[in-house]
C-alpha positions, 0 to 999 in steps of 0.5 A, a space after each residue: 385158922 383165919 386170919 385176919 392177914 388174909 383180908 382183902 383191902 378195902 376198896 375206898 370208893 367201896 360206899 360207906 352207906 349201910 345195904 341193909 339195916 333196922 331203925 329202931 326194931 320193935 319185935 314181937 310173937 304174939 304178947 311177948 316182946 322181944 326188940 326193943 328200938 333194935 338199930 343194926 346196920 350192915 355195909 357194903 364189904 363187911 360183916 357183921 358178928 350178932 352176939 349173944 345169950 339164947 333168947 337176945 333175939 338174935 333169929 329174931 332179928 334176922 326173921 324181921 331183918 328178912 321180913 318174915 317177921 312183920 315188926 309192931 315198930 318201927 322198920 327195916 331199910 333196904 339200900 336205903 329204901 324202905 324194905 319191900 314188904 315179905 322175905 320172896 320181895 326182900 329176896 328180888 331186892 338181893 338179900 339171901 337169908 339162910 336158916 339155923 335150919 339146913 335151908 336144902 331139899 334132903 330127897 332131892 339129889 346136889 346138883 337139883 338143889 344149886 338149881 332152885 337157886 339163884 344161881 347156877 351150877 357151874 358158879 356155885 362150884 367154882 365156889 365150893 368145888 368139893 360139891 363137885 363129886 357130889 352132885 349126883 348125891 341125895 342130900 339127905 346121903 350128905 353130911 352136916 358139913 357138904 349139906 351147908 357147903 351146898 347151902 352157902 354154896 347156892 345162896 352165895 351164886 345168886 350173888 346178893 348184896 347181903 347175906 344173914 346166916 343164921 348158927 350156920 357152924 353149927 355141931 360142924 367139924 373144925 375145919 368146915 366151920 373155918 372152911 364156910 366163914 373162909 368163903 364167908 369173908 371171900 364174899 365181904 372182901 368182894 363187896 356183899 354186906 354179910 351178917 351172921 348169928 355165930 356161937 364160936 365167940 373167936 371164931 365169929 371175931 376173926 372173921 368179921 369186921 363187927 360185932 354186935 351183943 344183943 342182950 334181951 332185945 338191945 344191942 348193949 355193945 357194939 365195936 370192931 372186932 378187933 377190938 372186941 377181942 381184948 374184952 373177950 372174957 368180959 363179953 362171955 361172963 357177962 353178956 355171951 352165958 344163960 347165967 348171965 342173961 337170967 330169965 328172958 321172961 316168966 313164959 320163956 323167950 322162944 326167939 334165939 
């Protein structure tokens, strides 16, 4: 279990200004709008969980914040300034993105994958010592949980200011899920801003500081994770089920 009491007390000197923010963001695919005037912020040292049913626009939000998608309207701010265009420029500015598809090279070894990151192998192993006996194993021969530990360790070893993680724990065993979310919590306690899309709502509430619920491209509920726990049944029934979400569009929303 991930307990809220395990968290490090926030440093009162830490900036409360967002490290990453979307302001009135509008994003679409071709003529299909997905996000409608969406505003969300991530501050140093906090985890924000973005929840929503399939098709609500969660992945689209992360891709727009990361610079993979170009907004139709609105803006993305990084460190209080307009974010540079393109994922590679935002990565240079301190943003890290973990996509839903495993961000590893299956034909390379674990060691070679870590060398491709912005941090070093030693830094990665300090975060995930479980990877040390796997360094010379081809990643394609590693389990899904081991691959995700590699992905997270490589991202955090680069010392990002803000990390975006899309379904990091999807399909993994509970022990691996707990390990990954604990590492995210530890990173936030060191000052990293974290935005996660997580299918396990109860787990997300345990590890997050704030929660934003997305429905049809708009944030409909936002609040502290501790307070949202008491509304879990309502949130799941009204906003997180595909039945409640209904038909997002006649052609289908391909953003999750």
